C-alpha positions as CSV (number, residue, x, y, z in Angstrom):
1,M,71.5,88.8,87.1
2,A,72.1,87.4,90.6
3,D,73.4,84.2,89.2
4,R,76.4,85.6,87.3
5,D,79.5,87.5,88.6
6,L,79.2,91.2,88.8
7,P,82.7,92.7,88.1
8,V,83.8,95.4,90.6
9,Y,86.4,98.1,89.9
10,L,87.6,99.4,93.2
11,F,89.3,102.7,93.7
12,T,90.7,103.5,97.2
13,G,92.7,106.4,98.7
14,F,92.2,109.3,101.0
15,L,90.3,112.5,100.5
16,E,91.5,114.7,97.6
17,A,93.8,111.9,96.4
18,G,92.5,112.1,92.8
19,K,90.1,109.2,92.8
20,T,87.1,111.2,91.5
21,K,89.1,112.8,88.7
22,F,90.4,109.5,87.5
23,I,87.0,107.8,87.6
24,Q,85.4,110.8,85.8
25,E,88.0,110.6,83.0
26,T,87.6,106.8,82.8
27,L,83.8,107.2,82.4
28,E,84.4,109.8,79.7
29,D,86.3,107.3,77.7
30,K,84.2,105.4,75.2
31,R,86.6,102.4,75.4
32,F,85.4,101.8,79.0
33,C,82.0,103.5,79.1
34,N,80.6,101.7,76.1
35,G,77.0,100.9,76.9
36,E,77.4,98.5,79.9
37,R,75.1,99.5,82.7
38,T,77.4,100.8,85.4
39,L,76.6,101.3,89.1
40,L,78.9,104.1,90.4
41,L,79.0,103.7,94.1
42,V,80.3,106.8,95.8
43,C,81.4,106.4,99.4
44,E,83.3,109.7,99.8
45,E,82.4,113.1,98.5
46,G,85.2,115.7,98.3
47,E,85.7,119.0,96.5
48,E,85.8,117.3,93.1
49,E,82.3,116.4,91.8
50,Y,81.2,114.0,89.1
51,V,79.8,115.5,85.8
52,P,77.4,112.8,84.5
53,E,76.6,114.7,81.3
54,Q,80.2,114.3,80.3
55,F,80.2,110.5,80.6
56,A,80.6,108.7,77.3
57,D,77.4,106.9,77.8
58,P,74.2,107.6,79.8
59,T,74.1,104.1,81.3
60,V,76.0,105.1,84.5
61,F,73.9,105.3,87.6
62,I,75.3,107.0,90.7
63,R,74.4,106.0,94.2
64,V,75.9,107.6,97.3
65,I,76.8,105.9,100.6
66,E,77.1,108.7,103.2
67,E,77.7,106.6,106.3
68,Q,79.5,103.3,106.8
69,S,76.4,102.0,108.5
70,Q,74.7,102.2,105.1
71,L,77.2,99.8,103.6
72,T,75.1,96.6,103.9
73,P,74.4,93.6,101.6
74,P,70.7,94.6,101.3
75,N,71.5,98.1,100.2
76,L,74.1,97.0,97.7
77,M,71.8,94.3,96.2
78,R,69.0,96.9,96.0
79,F,71.3,99.4,94.1
80,A,72.4,96.7,91.7
81,A,68.8,95.5,91.1
82,E,67.2,98.9,90.6
83,T,70.0,100.0,88.1
84,Q,70.2,96.6,86.5
85,A,74.0,97.0,86.8
86,E,76.3,94.9,84.7
87,R,79.3,96.1,86.6
88,V,80.2,98.3,89.6
89,V,82.7,101.1,90.0
90,I,83.4,102.0,93.7
91,E,85.0,105.2,95.0
92,Y,85.8,104.0,98.5
93,N,86.2,106.1,101.7
94,G,89.8,106.0,102.8
95,M,88.8,106.2,106.4
96,W,86.8,103.0,106.3
97,M,88.6,99.6,106.5
98,L,88.2,97.4,103.4
99,D,86.8,94.6,105.5
100,A,83.6,96.6,105.9
101,L,83.2,96.6,102.1
102,Y,84.0,92.9,101.6
103,Q,81.5,91.9,104.3
104,A,78.8,94.0,102.6
105,M,79.4,92.9,99.1
106,P,76.9,90.3,97.7
107,E,78.4,86.9,96.9
108,N,78.3,87.5,93.2
109,W,80.3,90.8,93.4
110,V,83.9,90.1,92.4
111,V,86.7,92.6,92.5
112,Y,88.3,92.6,89.1
113,Q,90.7,95.5,89.7
114,E,91.8,97.5,92.7
115,F,93.7,100.8,92.5
116,L,95.0,103.1,95.2
117,F,95.4,106.8,94.6
118,A,97.5,108.8,97.0
119,D,98.6,112.5,97.2
120,A,102.3,112.3,97.4
121,T,102.5,115.5,99.4
122,S,100.5,114.0,102.3
123,F,101.1,110.3,101.9
124,L,104.1,110.0,104.2
125,S,102.2,111.9,106.9
126,Y,99.2,109.6,106.5
127,N,101.5,106.6,106.8
128,S,103.1,107.9,110.0
129,N,99.9,108.8,111.7
130,M,97.4,106.3,110.3
131,R,99.5,103.3,109.4
132,Q,96.8,100.8,109.8
133,L,94.5,102.6,107.3
134,V,97.3,103.0,104.8
135,Y,98.4,99.4,105.1
136,D,94.8,98.3,104.7
137,K,94.6,100.0,101.3
138,L,98.0,98.8,100.2
139,K,97.9,95.1,101.0
140,S,95.5,94.1,98.1
141,C,95.7,96.8,95.5
142,E,97.2,96.1,92.0
143,L,98.4,99.6,91.3
144,V,99.4,102.5,93.5
145,V,99.4,106.0,91.9
146,F,101.3,108.7,93.7
147,N,100.0,111.9,92.2
148,R,101.4,115.5,92.6
149,F,104.8,113.9,92.7
150,T,107.8,116.2,92.4
151,P,111.5,115.6,91.4
152,A,112.5,116.7,94.9
153,M,110.7,113.7,96.5
154,D,112.5,110.5,97.4
155,K,111.0,107.6,95.5
156,M,112.6,105.1,97.8
157,A,110.7,106.4,100.8
158,F,107.4,105.7,99.0
159,H,108.6,102.4,97.5
160,K,109.6,101.0,100.8
161,I,106.2,101.7,102.3
162,V,104.4,100.0,99.4
163,R,106.7,97.0,99.5
164,G,106.3,96.7,103.2
165,A,102.7,95.8,102.5
166,S,102.9,94.2,99.1
167,R,105.5,92.9,96.7
168,R,103.0,92.6,93.9
169,A,101.6,96.1,93.5
170,D,102.8,98.2,90.6
171,I,103.8,101.8,91.5
172,A,103.3,104.9,89.4
173,Y,104.5,108.4,90.1
174,E,102.4,111.1,88.4
175,S,103.6,114.7,88.2
176,V,101.4,117.8,88.5
177,G,101.7,118.1,84.7
178,G,100.3,114.6,84.2
179,Q,103.5,112.8,83.3
180,V,103.6,109.3,84.7
181,E,106.7,107.4,85.6
182,Y,106.6,103.8,86.7
183,D,108.7,102.4,89.6
184,D,111.7,100.4,88.5
185,I,113.5,100.0,91.8
186,Q,114.7,96.4,92.1
187,D,113.9,94.5,95.3
188,P,116.5,91.7,95.6
189,L,115.8,89.3,98.5
190,P,118.1,89.9,101.4
191,F,119.1,86.2,101.4
192,D,120.7,83.9,98.9
193,L,118.1,81.3,97.6
194,N,120.9,79.5,95.7
195,A,123.0,78.8,98.8
196,P,123.1,75.2,100.0
197,V,121.6,76.5,103.2
198,V,119.5,79.7,103.0
199,E,120.3,81.8,106.0
200,I,117.4,83.9,107.2
201,A,118.5,86.8,109.4
202,D,116.3,87.8,112.3
203,E,115.3,91.1,110.6
204,D,114.2,89.2,107.4
205,Y,111.8,86.6,108.9
206,A,108.7,88.5,108.1
207,L,109.8,89.2,104.5
208,W,110.8,85.5,104.0
209,Y,107.6,84.2,105.5
210,R,105.5,86.4,103.2
211,D,107.6,85.7,100.1
212,M,107.4,81.9,100.7
213,S,103.6,82.2,101.0
214,E,103.3,84.2,97.8
215,E,105.8,82.3,95.7
216,P,106.0,78.8,97.1
217,D,107.5,77.1,94.0
218,K,110.9,78.8,94.4
219,Y,111.2,77.4,98.0
220,E,110.3,73.8,97.3
221,G,113.1,71.6,98.5
222,K,115.2,74.4,99.9
223,T,117.1,74.0,103.2
224,V,116.8,77.1,105.4
225,R,118.3,78.1,108.8
226,F,116.5,80.7,111.0
227,R,115.9,81.6,114.6
228,C,112.4,80.7,115.8
229,R,110.2,80.0,118.7
230,A,109.1,76.3,119.1
231,L,105.7,75.4,120.4
232,V,104.4,71.9,121.3
233,R,100.7,71.3,121.1
234,K,98.6,68.2,121.9
235,K,96.3,68.6,118.9
236,L,99.1,68.4,116.4
237,P,99.7,65.2,114.4
238,P,102.4,62.8,115.8
239,H,106.1,63.8,115.4
240,T,105.0,67.4,114.7
241,F,105.7,70.7,116.4
242,V,105.2,74.3,115.4
243,V,107.9,77.0,114.9
244,G,107.5,80.7,114.1
245,R,107.7,84.2,115.2
246,H,105.3,87.0,115.9
247,V,105.0,89.4,113.0
248,M,103.6,92.9,112.9
249,T,102.3,93.9,109.5
250,C,101.2,97.4,110.2
251,C,100.6,98.2,113.9
252,V,100.5,96.6,117.3
253,E,96.9,95.6,117.0
254,D,97.8,93.5,113.9
255,I,100.5,91.3,115.5
256,Q,100.0,87.6,114.6
257,F,102.1,84.5,115.1
258,A,103.5,83.5,111.7
259,A,103.7,79.7,112.2
260,L,105.2,76.8,110.3
261,V,104.7,73.1,110.9
262,C,107.9,71.1,111.4
263,Q,108.1,67.3,111.4
264,W,110.7,65.3,113.3
265,D,110.5,61.7,114.6
266,K,111.9,63.0,117.9
267,A,109.5,65.9,118.2
268,E,108.8,64.9,121.8
269,Q,112.3,66.2,122.8
270,I,111.3,69.7,121.9
271,E,110.8,72.0,124.9
272,D,107.6,74.0,124.6
273,D,107.9,77.7,124.2
274,S,111.7,77.6,123.6
275,W,113.8,79.5,121.2
276,M,116.1,77.7,118.8
277,I,118.0,78.1,115.6
278,L,116.5,75.6,113.3
279,T,117.8,74.0,110.1
280,A,115.1,72.4,108.0
281,E,114.1,71.4,104.5
282,I,110.9,72.9,103.0
283,H,108.3,70.9,101.1
284,F,104.8,72.0,100.2
285,K,102.2,69.3,100.9
286,F,99.0,68.6,102.7
287,N,99.3,68.5,106.4
288,R,96.6,68.0,109.0
289,A,97.9,70.8,111.1
290,Y,97.0,73.2,108.3
291,G,94.0,71.3,107.0
292,K,95.3,72.0,103.5
293,K,98.5,72.1,101.4
294,G,101.2,74.3,102.9
295,P,104.9,74.6,103.8
296,V,106.0,71.7,105.9
297,L,109.5,71.7,107.4
298,S,111.5,68.5,107.6
299,Y,113.8,68.8,110.6
300,V,117.6,68.6,109.9
301,A,119.2,70.1,113.0
302,S,118.7,72.7,115.8
303,E,120.5,74.4,118.6
304,P,119.2,76.3,121.6
305,S,119.2,80.1,121.2
306,P,118.2,83.2,123.2
307,A,115.3,85.2,121.9
308,P,116.2,87.8,119.2
309,A,116.8,91.4,120.2
310,Q,113.5,92.3,118.5
311,D,111.0,89.7,119.5
312,V,108.4,90.8,116.9
313,A,109.4,90.7,113.3
314,T,108.4,93.5,110.9
315,F,108.6,94.3,107.2
316,Y,110.4,97.6,107.6
């Protein structure tokens, strides 16, 4: 058992968001609950309770994690062993960061699908007051389900929050009556990838950097122009310097420098910690600065520049 992958179906969201109801209905469906031994790991208990006698098959075994301190590799391995689980379904506590789960999961536990359930009537408030927790659940999920959605609600407000964390997640809006409508709002990039020189505005740096990381093929060979901070470091390969900007993904504590390697045979002329408007060509290849394949900029031109009005780039 320990030698093969154990598929994990992960359900995240905040209290009373509809996770338990969805999992209960899933386990009542014979197409899913069809005899595979299933470990149902419950990390959050709300008003809704599971009704095991209504599951389509008796091979579902519930284990409860009441405190985050109980979320440890030995405990999870023990649960899997004593239930002889062939797969795991996790109802995760919305107030716990996902890293706590990933660090506790045994090596052979592999997340096959991840869904986020959110109560549309409280989601915007959660995002305003607990942005880090919301972003943590949005960044890796495949589907976001906004339940209790009403016609009076503005889909764009929800759409922008999701897209600020992920461009890949599908979005569904479920009404009180159970009708589901999928998000079809188009997200055109705010810059022209077909232009001879792709102009990246200051407010679009974070979006461009993430999109280039997620879909590198469409940027191969493109020439871009953007404002950036240049850094010179002794440990870099010859004729190489670093450019980039600080990016905030969800909150102040999460600010990181989104860097790119730039190659130029006159790199020694670059002033350390200076701002510039850089024109460069993008190629994806191995570079010692990354230690792996990644975007490498080939210098074309630059000009000195003041820092942007907003030093830290954001997604929204």
